[in-house]
C-alpha positions as CSV (number, residue, x, y, z in Angstrom):
1,X,-37.1,-65.0,18.0
2,X,-37.2,-63.5,21.5
3,X,-40.6,-65.1,22.2
4,X,-39.2,-68.5,21.0
5,X,-36.2,-68.2,23.3
6,X,-38.4,-67.2,26.2
7,X,-40.8,-70.1,25.7
8,X,-37.9,-72.5,25.4
9,X,-36.4,-71.2,28.7
10,X,-39.9,-71.4,30.3
11,X,-40.1,-75.1,29.4
12,X,-36.5,-75.9,30.5
13,X,-37.1,-74.1,33.9
14,X,-40.2,-76.2,34.4
15,X,-38.4,-79.4,33.4
16,X,-35.7,-78.7,36.0
17,X,-38.2,-78.3,38.7
18,X,-40.1,-81.5,37.8
19,X,-36.9,-83.5,37.3
20,X,-35.6,-82.4,40.7
21,X,-38.9,-83.3,42.3
22,X,-39.9,-86.5,40.6
23,X,-36.6,-87.7,39.0
24,X,-36.1,-88.1,35.3
25,X,-37.5,-91.6,34.9
26,X,-40.8,-90.8,36.8
27,X,-41.3,-87.6,34.9
28,X,-43.6,-87.5,31.9
29,X,-43.6,-85.0,29.1
30,X,-47.1,-84.0,30.2
31,X,-45.8,-83.2,33.7
32,X,-43.3,-80.7,32.1
33,X,-46.1,-79.2,30.0
34,X,-48.3,-78.8,33.0
35,X,-45.6,-77.2,35.1
36,X,-44.7,-74.8,32.2
37,X,-48.3,-74.1,31.6
38,X,-48.0,-74.9,27.9
39,X,-49.8,-77.3,25.5
40,X,-48.4,-80.8,25.5
41,X,-47.6,-80.7,21.8
42,X,-45.6,-77.5,22.2
43,X,-42.9,-79.4,24.1
44,X,-42.2,-81.3,20.8
45,X,-41.9,-78.1,18.9
46,X,-38.8,-77.3,20.8
47,X,-37.5,-80.7,21.8
48,X,-37.4,-84.1,20.2
49,X,-38.1,-86.0,23.4
50,X,-37.8,-86.0,27.2
51,X,-34.2,-87.1,26.8
52,X,-33.6,-84.0,24.6
53,X,-35.0,-81.8,27.3
54,X,-32.6,-83.2,29.9
55,X,-29.7,-82.9,27.5
56,X,-30.6,-79.3,26.8
57,X,-30.7,-78.6,30.6
58,X,-27.2,-80.0,30.9
59,X,-25.8,-78.3,27.7
60,X,-27.1,-74.9,28.5
61,X,-25.9,-74.8,32.1
62,X,-22.6,-76.7,31.7
63,X,-21.6,-74.4,28.8
64,X,-21.8,-71.4,31.1
65,X,-19.6,-73.1,33.7
66,X,-17.1,-74.2,31.1
67,X,-16.8,-70.6,29.9
68,X,-16.1,-69.5,33.5
69,X,-13.4,-72.2,33.8
70,X,-11.7,-71.4,30.4
71,X,-11.8,-67.6,31.2
72,X,-10.1,-68.3,34.5
73,X,-7.6,-70.6,32.9
74,X,-6.5,-67.8,30.6
75,X,-6.6,-65.0,33.2
76,X,-3.0,-64.7,34.1
77,X,-3.7,-61.5,36.1
78,X,-4.7,-63.6,39.1
79,X,-2.7,-66.2,41.0
80,X,-3.6,-69.8,40.4
81,X,-4.8,-70.2,44.0
82,X,-7.1,-67.2,43.5
83,X,-8.5,-68.8,40.3
84,X,-9.1,-72.2,41.9
85,X,-10.8,-70.4,44.8
86,X,-13.2,-68.8,42.3
87,X,-13.9,-72.2,40.7
88,X,-14.9,-73.5,44.2
89,X,-17.0,-70.4,44.9
90,X,-18.7,-70.6,41.6
91,X,-19.9,-74.1,42.2
92,X,-21.0,-73.5,45.7
93,X,-22.8,-70.3,44.8
94,X,-24.8,-72.3,42.2
95,X,-26.3,-74.1,45.2
96,X,-28.0,-70.9,46.3
97,X,-28.8,-69.5,42.9
98,X,-30.0,-72.6,41.1
99,X,-30.2,-75.6,43.5
100,X,-32.5,-77.6,41.3
101,X,-30.2,-77.3,38.3
102,X,-27.3,-78.6,40.4
103,X,-29.4,-81.5,41.7
104,X,-30.5,-82.5,38.3
105,X,-27.0,-82.4,36.7
106,X,-25.6,-84.5,39.6
107,X,-28.4,-87.0,39.9
108,X,-29.5,-87.4,36.3
109,X,-26.3,-86.8,34.4
110,X,-23.0,-87.2,36.3
111,X,-24.3,-90.2,38.4
112,X,-26.2,-91.9,35.7
113,X,-25.3,-93.9,32.6
114,X,-25.5,-90.7,30.6
115,X,-22.1,-89.8,32.0
116,X,-20.4,-92.3,29.6
117,X,-22.1,-90.8,26.5
118,X,-19.4,-89.3,24.3
119,X,-20.9,-85.7,24.4
120,X,-21.3,-85.7,28.2
121,X,-17.9,-87.3,28.8
122,X,-16.2,-84.8,26.6
123,X,-18.0,-81.9,28.3
124,X,-16.9,-83.0,31.7
125,X,-13.4,-83.7,30.4
126,X,-13.1,-80.1,29.2
127,X,-13.7,-79.0,32.8
128,X,-11.1,-81.4,34.2
129,X,-8.6,-80.2,31.5
130,X,-9.1,-76.5,32.4
131,X,-8.4,-77.2,36.0
132,X,-5.4,-79.4,35.2
133,X,-4.0,-76.5,33.1
134,X,-4.3,-74.1,36.0
135,X,-2.6,-76.5,38.4
136,X,0.2,-77.0,35.9
137,X,0.5,-73.2,35.6
138,X,0.8,-73.1,39.4
139,X,3.5,-75.7,39.5
140,X,5.5,-73.8,36.9
141,X,5.2,-70.6,38.9
142,X,6.0,-72.3,42.2
143,X,2.5,-71.7,43.7
144,X,1.4,-75.4,43.6
145,X,3.3,-78.4,45.0
146,X,5.2,-80.2,42.3
147,X,4.4,-83.6,43.9
148,X,0.7,-83.1,43.1
149,X,-0.4,-85.1,40.0
150,X,-2.0,-82.4,37.9
151,X,-4.1,-85.0,36.0
152,X,-5.6,-86.6,39.1
153,X,-6.1,-83.5,41.2
154,X,-9.1,-82.1,39.1
155,X,-11.0,-85.4,39.7
156,X,-10.4,-85.0,43.5
157,X,-11.5,-81.4,43.4
158,X,-14.7,-82.0,41.5
159,X,-15.4,-85.2,43.3
160,X,-15.3,-83.4,46.7
161,X,-17.4,-80.5,45.4
162,X,-20.0,-82.9,44.0
163,X,-20.3,-84.7,47.4
164,X,-20.7,-81.3,49.1
165,X,-23.4,-80.3,46.6
166,X,-25.2,-83.6,47.3
167,X,-25.0,-83.0,51.0
168,X,-26.6,-79.6,50.7
169,X,-29.3,-81.0,48.3
170,X,-30.2,-83.7,50.9
171,X,-30.1,-81.1,53.7
172,X,-27.3,-82.9,55.4
173,X,-25.2,-79.7,55.2
174,X,-26.8,-76.5,56.3
175,X,-26.3,-73.4,54.1
176,X,-29.6,-71.5,54.7
177,X,-28.2,-68.2,55.8
178,X,-25.1,-66.0,55.0
179,X,-23.1,-67.2,57.9
180,X,-23.6,-70.9,57.1
181,X,-22.7,-70.2,53.5
182,X,-19.6,-68.3,54.5
183,X,-18.5,-71.2,56.7
184,X,-19.2,-73.7,53.9
185,X,-17.1,-71.8,51.4
186,X,-14.2,-71.3,53.9
187,X,-14.2,-74.9,55.0
188,X,-14.2,-76.3,51.4
189,X,-11.6,-73.7,50.2
190,X,-9.3,-74.5,53.1
191,X,-9.5,-78.3,52.8
192,X,-9.2,-78.4,49.0
193,X,-6.6,-75.7,48.5
194,X,-4.3,-76.3,51.4
195,X,-3.1,-79.6,50.0
196,X,-2.2,-78.0,46.7
197,X,-0.3,-74.9,47.9
198,X,3.5,-75.0,47.9
199,X,4.7,-73.8,51.3
200,X,7.9,-71.8,51.2
201,X,10.8,-73.3,53.0
202,X,9.4,-76.9,52.6
203,X,10.4,-79.5,50.2
204,X,7.3,-80.6,48.4
205,X,9.0,-82.8,45.8
206,X,8.1,-85.9,47.7
207,X,5.1,-86.9,49.7
């Protein structure tokens, strides 16, 4: 069993690298097999098709992120602002830990016709719902402005983060060293969270 899981991971890792380099449509199953250093036919032992390989890349990685989101949603020991900051940090840290995975999910899933597939849409919606729940918690506690639409805000948050991720992938945003990464995190945190936080002494019931 362990060997099977290791081989599957080996193939998926190779697929991510090839998808990131060539794009999904220009990638052949033989390209993945060559990169993974396995026999062509072995790919079909683990996956039904090239589409199934991409779907597995998405499912495996998105499920990890969803668990982080749901754990944060339920962690009432931290303030909502702290938890939303961790959401932002988690996505930005993925840029350093697994840049090719981030690139593939953005380019080949979220910005493609696969986004409207029921399974993908529901997976993304789970993430939006978790953030919406945190924002509503913050509104109830007085941390988050009540004039913020909790249903719309997650789309703005993830939309901005997706654009930042694209900017780093295209090398339009520098994050090659610790200082650049710190500045990136602080800038994104400041801009995304400052508009949500309820400022004491101010009436935030109207825009």
